[in-house]
C-alpha positions in Angstrom: 89.6 106.5 95.5 89.2 108.6 98.7 89.4 112.3 98.9 91.6 113.7 101.7 90.1 116.3 103.9 90.4 119.8 102.5 92.1 122.5 104.6 89.5 124.9 103.3 86.6 122.9 104.9 87.3 122.8 108.6 83.8 121.6 109.4 84.3 118.4 107.3 84.8 115.4 109.6 87.5 112.9 108.8 85.8 109.6 108.0 87.5 106.7 109.7 87.5 102.9 109.2 88.4 101.1 112.5 89.7 97.5 112.2 90.3 95.3 115.3 89.2 91.8 116.0 88.2 92.7 119.6 84.8 94.3 119.8 85.5 95.9 123.2 88.7 97.6 121.8 86.7 98.9 118.8 84.0 100.2 121.1 86.5 102.0 123.3 88.5 103.5 120.4 85.2 104.6 118.8 84.2 106.5 121.9 87.5 108.4 121.8 87.2 109.3 118.2 83.5 110.1 117.9 83.8 112.5 120.8 86.0 114.8 118.7 84.3 117.4 116.5 86.5 116.7 113.4 86.6 112.8 113.5 83.9 110.2 113.0 84.1 106.4 112.7 82.0 105.4 109.7 82.9 101.7 109.3 84.3 98.9 111.5 86.0 95.6 110.6 86.9 92.5 112.6 89.8 91.3 110.5 92.2 92.5 107.8 90.3 91.1 104.8 87.0 92.8 106.0 89.0 96.0 106.5 90.1 96.0 102.8 86.6 95.3 101.6 85.0 98.0 103.8 87.6 100.6 102.7 87.0 99.8 99.1 83.2 99.9 99.5 82.9 103.0 101.6 83.9 106.6 101.5 86.8 106.6 104.0 89.6 109.0 104.6 91.6 107.2 107.2 92.0 103.5 108.1 93.1 102.5 111.7 94.4 98.9 111.6 95.3 96.6 114.5 98.5 94.6 113.6 97.4 91.2 114.8 94.0 90.2 113.2 92.6 87.0 111.6 92.6 86.3 107.8 94.8 89.3 107.0 97.0 91.1 109.5 96.9 94.9 109.7 100.3 95.0 107.9 99.0 92.8 105.1 95.8 94.9 104.9 97.9 98.1 104.8 100.0 96.8 101.9 96.8 95.9 100.0 95.1 99.2 100.7 98.2 101.2 99.8 98.2 99.5 96.4 94.5 99.8 95.8 93.8 103.3 97.4 97.1 105.3 97.5 95.2 108.4 98.8 93.9 106.6 101.9 95.7 107.5 105.1 96.7 104.6 107.3 97.5 104.3 111.0 98.6 101.2 112.9 97.1 100.7 116.4 99.0 98.0 118.2 100.1 96.5 121.5 103.6 95.8 120.1 106.3 98.3 121.1 108.7 96.9 118.5 111.0 98.7 116.1 110.7 96.0 113.5 106.9 96.3 113.4 107.4 100.1 113.1 109.6 99.7 110.1 107.3 97.1 108.5 104.4 99.5 109.1 106.2 102.3 107.2 107.0 99.9 104.4 103.4 98.8 104.2 102.2 102.5 103.7 101.2 103.5 107.3 101.9 107.1 108.3 101.7 106.5 112.0 102.1 103.9 114.8 100.1 104.2 118.0 100.3 102.0 121.1 97.0 100.7 122.4 98.2 101.3 125.9 98.2 105.1 125.4 95.5 105.4 122.6 93.5 107.7 124.8 96.4 110.1 124.8 97.9 109.7 121.3 95.3 108.5 118.9 93.4 111.7 118.2 96.7 113.6 117.6 97.9 110.7 115.3 94.6 110.9 113.3 95.0 114.6 112.8 98.6 114.2 111.8 97.7 111.5 109.2 95.1 113.8 107.7 97.8 116.5 107.3 99.9 113.8 105.7 102.4 114.1 108.6 104.0 111.0 110.2 103.2 110.2 113.8 105.4 108.1 116.1 104.4 107.6 119.7 106.4 109.6 122.2 109.4 107.9 123.6 110.0 105.8 120.5 111.3 108.4 118.1 114.7 108.8 119.7 115.2 105.0 119.9 114.1 104.5 116.3 116.3 107.3 114.9 119.3 106.0 116.9 118.7 102.5 115.5 118.4 103.8 112.0 121.6 106.0 112.4 123.5 103.0 113.9 122.5 100.8 110.9 123.4 103.6 108.4 126.7 104.2 110.2 127.6 100.5 109.7 126.6 100.6 106.1 123.6 98.4 106.7 120.0 99.0 105.5 116.9 98.8 107.6 116.3 95.1 108.3 114.5 93.3 105.4 111.6 91.0 105.9 112.7 87.5 106.6 110.0 86.0 104.4 108.0 87.1 101.3 104.4 88.5 101.4 103.1 85.2 100.0 105.0 83.2 102.6 103.6 85.4 105.3 100.1 84.8 104.1 100.7 81.0 104.1 102.4 81.1 107.5 99.5 82.9 109.0 97.0 80.4 107.6 99.1 77.4 108.7 99.3 78.8 112.2 95.6 79.2 112.2 95.2 75.5 111.6 94.2 75.4 108.0 95.2 72.4 105.8 97.2 72.8 102.6 94.0 72.2 100.6 92.1 74.8 102.5 95.0 77.3 102.2 95.2 76.6 98.4 91.4 77.2 98.1 91.7 80.5 100.0 94.7 81.8 98.0 93.7 80.2 94.6 96.8 78.1 94.4 97.4 74.4 94.4 97.9 72.4 97.6 101.3 71.3 96.1 102.3 75.0 95.8 101.3 75.5 99.5 103.4 72.6 100.5 106.4 74.0 98.6 105.9 77.4 100.4 105.7 75.7 103.7 108.9 73.8 103.1 110.6 77.1 102.2 109.3 78.6 105.4 110.7 75.8 107.5 114.1 76.1 105.7 114.3 79.9 105.9 113.3 80.1 109.5 115.3 77.0 110.6 112.2 75.3 112.0 110.9 71.7 112.0 107.2 71.6 112.0 103.8 73.4 112.3 104.2 73.9 116.0 107.4 75.8 115.4 105.8 77.9 112.7 102.8 78.7 115.0 105.1 79.9 117.8 106.9 82.1 115.3 103.6 83.5 113.9 102.6 84.4 117.5 106.0 86.0 118.2 105.9 88.2 115.1 102.3 89.2 115.6 100.6 87.3 112.7 98.2 85.6 115.2 97.4 86.1 118.8 98.2 83.5 121.5 
């Protein structure tokens, strides 16, 4: 379990895990963070599964996760880390300016949502807010998100639920990455027949016909990159 930074120890640097499947992005973000006196990147990961393993193995205060990554997405990794290490602070770093992703990030346990396009402006502030256990929403989104929430509440509707289950999301991602049912079963420790059943449920729920449709959907919702 991680130990949040103590207010009584101002010289203690926040230890950060940075997860993004693009090495150049990680390098640029690391330069931003390591230049700050109170922040330091102590671990990096190239996919969501590696991020979970690194966070569990190392002494980390804050995880910064890209949304679209191989194996596990940032949202999937955030859900897993929230279950395993509830004291760990989590930020999502993404190119997606999308209210649904924002709500999913909150449900997954993230305390902040930062756009890559303005990371040089917002990320340091978001990290410090996360350490203080305060939420961070990128400027310009807050008003729109609050208005959307109030509109839904005024209509007696809840924040939109996820269209598919977490297990279906895992299988959708692996199908879109080109894995066979047997390979998916081996990765998730379930039978190929169970995988086929989940895939049939996905096609029915999403109103789609084949793997190509599922792959396009996975790209659209940020499970894989085009």
